[in-house]
C-alpha positions, 0 to 999 in steps of 0.5 A: 816353356814361359808365356813369352816364348810361346807368343813368339813361336805361337804365330797364327796364321789367318784363313785367306780373307777371299770373297767373291766381288761384285764389281761390275764386269769391264771388257778387257782391252789390249789397248793401253794407255798412251803415255803423255808426248813430252814425258819420257819414260823412266830411264833404267839402267842397262844389265851389266854384260856377262863376259862369255866363257873362253872356248877351248879346244877339243881334245882329240879322240882316240877311243870311245868314252866309257859307258857310264851308268845313269844315276838312280831314280829316287825312291820312295822309303816305306819305313818298314811299313807293311801292306795294309797299314793305315794311319790317318792325317788331320788337316784344314784343306777340302775341295780341290785342295784336299783332292791335290793333296790326295794326288801327291800322296797317292804315289806313296799308298800305292809304293808301300800299300798303305792307307792314308785316311783323312780328317778335314776340319777348321775348327780349332776345338775339334781338332782339340778333342780329336788330340785328347782322344786319338791323335792324328797320326800326322797333322797338317796345319796353318798356324803354330798353335799345336806347338803351344797346345800339345808339345808335349805329344808331338815327336821331333820330326827327325825321330820319324824320318824328316829330311832337314836338308831339305829346307832352308834353315829359318824354316827349321828355326821356326819349327824348334821348340826348346830344341826340338824339331816339331814342325816344317811347312808342307806349303806356303802362300806368299803376299809379297807381291804387286800385281800389274800389266806388262802391256801397259808397263811396256806402252808407257815406258816403265820398267819393274822396279828392283829396289824400294827406292826404284818403286818410289821413282816409279810411282812419282814418275807415274804421277808427274806422267798423269797416271794413278799408280795405286789401287787399294781397297780396305773394305772387307764387310766390316770384319778386319777392314785395313787388312790390306793396308797392314799387309802393304806395310809389312811388306814394305818394312821387309824391304826397308828393315828386313824380316828379323826387325819384323820378327822383333816386332813379333817378338815384342823387341821392337816396339810398333812405334819405332822410327823404322815403322814411322818411316814407312807409315809416312810413305804409305799414308801419301799413297794410300791418301792423296787421289793423285796417287791411289784411286779416289784418294782416302774415301777410294782406299777406305771403301772400295772392296779389296776385290775390286781394287784388284780389278781396277788395274786391269779393267778397260781403261785400267783406273790404276797401273798397281794393286799389291795383293797376294798370290790369289789375285791371279785367280780373280783376274782370270775369272773377271777377265777370262780373256787376258793373258797372264804374262802379257795382260797381268803378272807380278813381281816381288815387292821391290827389296824385300829381303824376306817373304811374308806369307801362311804356311801349312806346317806338318807334325807328328804325333805318331812313330807308326812305320806308316807315319814315318813313310808319310814324313820321310816323303813329304820332306824328302825327294819324291814327295817334294817333287810330287807336291811341285807337280801338283801345283799345290801352292809352293813346297819349301822343300829344295826338291820341289824346284824345276818340278811346277807346270803352272807358270805363277807357281813357277815364278812363287817358287823362285822367290820363296828359293832366295829369300832369306827369311819368312814372316807371318803376318804381324796381325795374325802372329800377335792376335788381339787386341793388336790386330784389331788396333792396327787395322783401325789405326791403319784406317785412321792414319789414311782418313788423316789421323796423326800417325805417332799418336796412332803408332804409340796406340797400337804399340800399346796394343802389341805389348798386351798382346804379347803379355 
């Protein structure tokens, strides 16, 4: 495998940048902003009426229908593992995440009598040492670097019990190297969302947009009504300032161009200064720098902490009506404003028109074909494992059997979005790494502060080429 193909598949997913913000505590309110008396709400198109099913005449019953046998419940396949067998797994999860994983695998351990011992580390060098000496039987890792480093040691998943039929084809393609299926996501976290207050939208006569054109129309309508549409914040404490802007731009590219276009940027077949990227930057610059469109204008966007930007939409009174942020924002709002109710006071909608999802994922890979290791792989990719992953609400499982088993309302919504997605893309900066990521973040900050867009994109495109070599 040459260096170029490695770059294409060696997608690196950044660890979520979630910091506790020191925003001043504001008392939430249920009283919405009042719309201008002279302004009509945005017109929306009524949904197309559906035709009611034609009534049929019930047949006359002559004999009782024959009793049918209920379908057997899905079972756990132990793959020949014997009671007392032990395997090791490695992952980056800790705390509540590790506890959730242990909850998920307990039915497998109980059914087969096996013991699964976990090793948690976020240090890639520790994993490297582990693999060189005694590799874990099964690995869960939030990027594809193991495919680059240990491809000769990893086993094809279809040879160790994995069920390919339970996943969308794009997941299989992403985890395939030189014709060998080596990785499949156990869970995914989504970024392609916008947070808002349903109460505020209803009071102002706004409806959730469904296309990127609708979003542009809504934003302009909010400005015309005297409201600030966006709350934005680049400040990450100096490290990676501007990453929230890169997430926004990538979601806009997923809406205007689609996931294949974004993956083309990662692969290097589409230069970063392509006209499609330029068009999105022109829209984003206006939204992120004009004080009519975002809180505080350019200075506000550049200097506001990304966590504080979330709170501005739900403070009393709200300073803006929308914030584009990842799924963690819901927990941040609930912590900052514990009296607000999800679904009424705060909620999210999919980035309008996005043809694929942007996010991160933890991929499962196998170093061992021990029966107990095969049982774990079969379980996670099978019916029971998918159902139990959903019941634990440990992010979203791409396993199709997870659908219909989530209990958390936010996870239910995320799962529906992922199930309907036509593709999945990692953050471009995370995928390409240095020097591209730093050049992109700096370029976004510079553009918001007034730098020439074509010149800036040319600089970022040069860094793109350097990262792909």
